[in-house]
C-alpha positions as CSV (number, residue, x, y, z in Angstrom):
1,M,0.0,0.0,0.0
2,T,1.3,3.4,-0.9
3,N,-1.1,5.2,1.5
4,P,-1.6,2.8,4.4
5,I,-4.0,3.4,7.3
6,R,-2.2,2.9,10.6
7,V,-4.2,2.4,13.7
8,G,-2.6,2.6,17.1
9,I,-2.6,3.4,20.8
10,G,-0.9,5.8,23.2
11,G,2.2,4.2,24.7
12,W,2.6,0.6,25.7
13,T,3.2,0.7,29.5
14,F,-0.2,0.7,31.3
15,E,-0.9,-1.5,34.2
16,P,-4.6,-2.1,33.5
17,W,-3.6,-3.6,30.1
18,R,-1.8,-6.5,31.9
19,G,-4.1,-9.4,31.7
20,A,-6.6,-7.5,29.6
21,F,-4.5,-6.8,26.6
22,Y,-1.2,-8.4,27.4
23,P,-1.3,-12.1,28.3
24,P,-1.1,-13.1,32.0
25,K,2.5,-13.0,33.3
26,W,3.7,-11.4,30.0
27,P,7.2,-9.9,30.7
28,I,7.0,-6.1,31.2
29,K,10.2,-5.7,29.2
30,R,8.5,-7.3,26.2
31,E,5.3,-5.3,26.2
32,L,6.4,-3.2,23.2
33,E,7.2,-6.4,21.3
34,F,3.7,-7.6,21.9
35,A,1.8,-4.3,21.4
36,S,3.7,-3.5,18.1
37,R,2.4,-6.8,16.6
38,H,-1.2,-6.1,17.4
39,V,-1.4,-2.5,16.3
40,S,0.4,-0.7,13.5
41,A,1.5,2.5,15.3
42,I,2.1,3.9,18.8
43,E,2.0,7.5,19.9
44,V,4.7,8.1,22.4
45,N,3.8,10.4,25.2
46,G,7.0,10.1,27.2
47,T,8.9,12.3,24.8
48,L,6.7,15.2,25.8
49,Y,8.2,15.1,29.3
50,S,11.7,13.7,28.9
51,S,14.6,13.3,26.5
52,F,15.9,9.9,25.7
53,K,19.3,8.5,24.5
54,P,19.8,7.4,21.0
55,A,20.2,3.8,22.2
56,T,16.6,3.9,23.6
57,F,15.2,4.9,20.2
58,A,17.3,2.1,18.6
59,A,15.9,-0.4,21.1
60,W,12.3,0.6,20.2
61,R,13.2,0.2,16.5
62,D,14.6,-3.2,17.1
63,A,11.7,-4.5,19.3
64,S,9.1,-3.6,16.7
65,P,8.3,-5.4,13.4
66,D,9.0,-4.1,9.9
67,G,6.4,-1.5,8.8
68,F,5.6,-0.4,12.3
69,V,5.7,3.4,13.1
70,F,6.2,5.5,16.2
71,A,4.6,9.0,16.4
72,L,6.5,11.1,18.9
73,K,5.1,13.9,21.0
74,A,7.5,16.8,20.9
75,S,9.0,18.3,24.1
76,R,6.8,20.4,26.2
77,Y,9.5,23.1,26.2
78,C,8.8,23.7,22.6
79,V,5.0,24.1,22.9
80,T,4.3,25.7,26.3
81,R,6.4,28.9,25.9
82,K,4.6,32.2,25.7
83,V,6.3,33.1,22.4
84,L,6.4,30.2,20.0
85,A,8.7,32.0,17.7
86,E,11.4,31.6,20.3
87,A,11.3,27.8,20.3
88,G,14.1,27.2,17.8
89,E,16.7,26.0,20.3
90,S,14.3,23.7,22.0
91,I,13.1,22.2,18.7
92,A,16.7,21.6,17.7
93,R,17.4,19.9,21.0
94,F,14.3,17.6,20.6
95,V,15.1,16.7,17.1
96,G,18.8,16.1,17.8
97,Q,18.4,13.8,20.8
98,G,18.5,10.7,18.6
99,I,15.0,10.2,17.3
100,V,16.5,9.5,13.8
101,E,17.7,6.1,15.3
102,L,14.1,5.0,14.6
103,G,14.9,5.2,10.9
104,D,11.9,4.4,8.7
105,K,9.9,3.6,11.8
106,L,9.9,7.3,12.7
107,G,6.4,8.6,12.1
108,P,5.0,12.1,12.5
109,I,6.2,14.4,15.3
110,L,3.2,15.6,17.2
111,W,3.3,19.2,18.4
112,Q,0.5,19.4,21.0
113,F,-0.7,22.7,22.4
114,A,-2.7,23.5,25.5
115,S,-6.4,24.1,25.2
116,T,-5.8,27.6,26.6
117,R,-3.5,28.7,23.7
118,H,-5.2,31.1,21.4
119,F,-4.4,31.5,17.7
120,D,-1.8,34.2,16.9
121,A,-1.2,34.0,13.2
122,D,2.2,35.7,13.2
123,D,3.6,33.7,16.1
124,F,2.3,30.4,14.8
125,A,3.6,31.1,11.3
126,A,7.0,31.8,12.8
127,F,6.8,28.5,14.8
128,L,5.9,26.5,11.7
129,S,8.9,28.0,9.9
130,L,11.2,26.5,12.6
131,L,10.2,22.9,12.0
132,P,12.9,21.1,10.1
133,H,12.0,18.8,7.2
134,E,15.0,16.4,7.8
135,H,17.7,15.6,10.2
136,A,20.8,13.6,9.6
137,G,19.4,12.4,6.3
138,V,16.1,11.3,7.8
139,R,12.9,12.9,6.7
140,L,10.8,14.6,9.4
141,R,7.0,15.0,9.2
142,H,5.0,17.2,11.5
143,V,1.5,17.4,12.9
144,V,0.0,20.1,15.1
145,H,-2.7,19.5,17.7
146,V,-4.5,22.7,18.6
147,R,-7.4,22.8,21.0
148,H,-8.9,26.2,21.1
149,E,-11.7,27.4,19.0
150,S,-9.8,30.4,17.8
151,F,-7.9,28.1,15.4
152,L,-11.1,27.3,13.5
153,T,-10.2,29.8,10.8
154,P,-9.0,29.5,7.2
155,V,-5.9,31.5,8.1
156,F,-4.6,28.7,10.4
157,V,-5.3,26.0,7.8
158,D,-3.6,28.0,5.1
159,L,-0.5,28.4,7.2
160,C,-0.3,24.7,7.9
161,R,-0.9,23.8,4.2
162,A,1.9,26.3,3.1
163,A,4.2,24.6,5.7
164,G,3.3,21.1,4.7
165,V,2.2,20.4,8.3
166,A,-0.8,18.2,9.1
167,I,-3.6,19.1,11.5
168,V,-4.9,16.7,14.1
169,N,-8.6,15.9,13.9
170,A,-9.6,14.9,17.4
171,D,-12.9,13.3,18.5
172,S,-13.2,15.0,21.9
173,A,-16.0,16.1,24.1
174,D,-13.7,18.8,25.6
175,Y,-12.8,21.0,22.6
176,P,-13.7,21.5,18.9
177,A,-12.3,19.2,16.3
178,I,-10.6,20.6,13.1
179,G,-11.2,18.3,10.1
180,D,-9.2,20.2,7.5
181,V,-6.6,18.1,5.7
182,S,-3.1,19.5,5.2
183,G,0.3,18.1,4.6
184,D,0.9,14.7,3.1
185,L,-0.7,12.7,5.9
186,A,-3.9,12.6,8.0
187,Y,-3.9,12.2,11.8
188,V,-6.9,11.4,13.9
189,R,-7.1,11.0,17.7
190,L,-10.2,9.3,19.0
191,E,-10.4,10.5,22.6
192,D,-14.0,9.8,23.5
193,A,-14.0,6.0,24.3
194,R,-16.4,4.6,26.9
195,E,-15.4,2.0,29.4
196,E,-18.8,0.3,29.2
197,E,-18.1,-0.5,25.5
198,P,-15.8,-3.6,25.2
199,T,-14.2,-1.9,22.2
200,G,-14.3,1.7,23.6
201,Y,-16.6,2.9,20.8
202,A,-19.8,1.3,19.7
203,P,-19.6,-1.0,16.7
204,A,-21.5,1.3,14.5
205,V,-19.3,4.3,15.4
206,L,-16.2,2.2,14.6
207,D,-17.8,1.4,11.2
208,D,-18.1,5.2,10.6
209,W,-14.5,5.9,11.6
210,A,-13.3,3.1,9.3
211,E,-15.1,4.8,6.4
212,R,-13.7,8.1,7.3
213,A,-10.2,6.7,7.5
214,R,-10.6,5.1,4.1
215,A,-11.7,8.5,2.7
216,L,-8.8,10.3,4.2
217,A,-6.3,7.7,2.9
218,A,-7.8,8.2,-0.6
219,G,-7.3,11.9,-0.3
220,D,-10.9,13.0,0.4
221,T,-12.1,15.1,3.3
222,P,-15.2,13.4,4.9
223,T,-18.1,15.8,4.8
224,V,-19.0,15.0,8.5
225,L,-15.8,16.6,9.7
226,L,-15.9,20.2,10.8
227,C,-13.6,22.3,8.5
228,A,-12.6,25.9,8.5
229,A,-11.3,26.2,5.0
230,D,-12.0,24.8,1.5
231,P,-11.1,21.2,0.9
232,A,-7.5,20.3,0.1
233,P,-6.6,18.9,-3.3
234,V,-7.5,15.2,-3.5
235,R,-4.4,12.9,-3.3
236,P,-3.7,9.8,-1.3
237,R,-2.4,10.3,2.2
238,E,-0.9,8.1,4.8
239,T,-3.5,8.1,7.6
240,F,-3.0,7.6,11.3
241,V,-5.8,6.8,13.8
242,F,-5.0,6.6,17.5
243,M,-7.3,5.3,20.2
244,I,-6.1,7.5,23.0
245,N,-7.3,9.0,26.3
246,G,-11.0,8.5,27.1
247,A,-11.3,5.0,28.6
248,K,-7.7,4.1,28.1
249,V,-8.2,0.5,29.3
250,R,-10.3,-0.1,26.2
251,A,-7.8,1.5,23.7
252,P,-6.0,-1.7,22.5
253,H,-9.3,-3.5,21.8
254,A,-10.7,-0.4,20.1
255,A,-7.7,-0.2,17.9
256,M,-7.8,-3.9,17.0
257,A,-11.5,-3.7,16.3
258,L,-10.8,-0.8,13.9
259,I,-7.9,-2.6,12.3
260,E,-10.2,-5.6,11.7
261,R,-12.7,-3.3,9.9
262,L,-9.9,-2.0,7.7
263,G,-8.8,-5.4,6.6
264,G,-6.0,-6.1,9.0
265,L,-2.6,-4.7,9.7
266,P,-0.9,-3.0,6.7
267,G,1.5,-5.2,4.8
């Protein structure tokens, strides 16, 4: 597939998954090995809070199968500062810590902003201009996750499209989603799972998201998504869907149920 749909979870270390997702007595040191063979991507939250050594990224690479992808949350020091245009040094430090050791398993870098951050066009444009497109010969792709209604404007979408940066579409009860497609990939975070549902989302809702994921991968923008600008040109896009937050205990089974609807893990 040239435009695979990757479905994943947030992280792989979560005690309630032991015995519910991981087999009983499965070694903790081998949890990534297991998880990466049942979903096709993992969004790493730990990189938001800490830096890691190159050897750690290499170990993640070696523990996961061919075709698997890690999305990395960027350091909080890049996204929490008052003036985003001053984040250059922090961005360089994050990119230079050794993430390129993941090689072709390095997926998008997720730049996640607080729900209290308002859209400032000049400052955000300056921030986007700081994002490098490669490091040490490895291509870098970027996704921004904004969570304030002030970003629901064509100006924001146009800035991201000009920079080749994707916009997260989040299914959340806490803030508005932005469904506009930009960049060469699509990135969805499903954050409204329910613990009473064995698969987090009801079967019919998973059916709907499977159809939306197929549409995004084909290059379309599903009409049910809230958009701020005109549709992007139609072209195939690698598509990521993460079951994350919400009822986290259900995330692996939600992801596997969606993968089944999409025809299995990408080959």
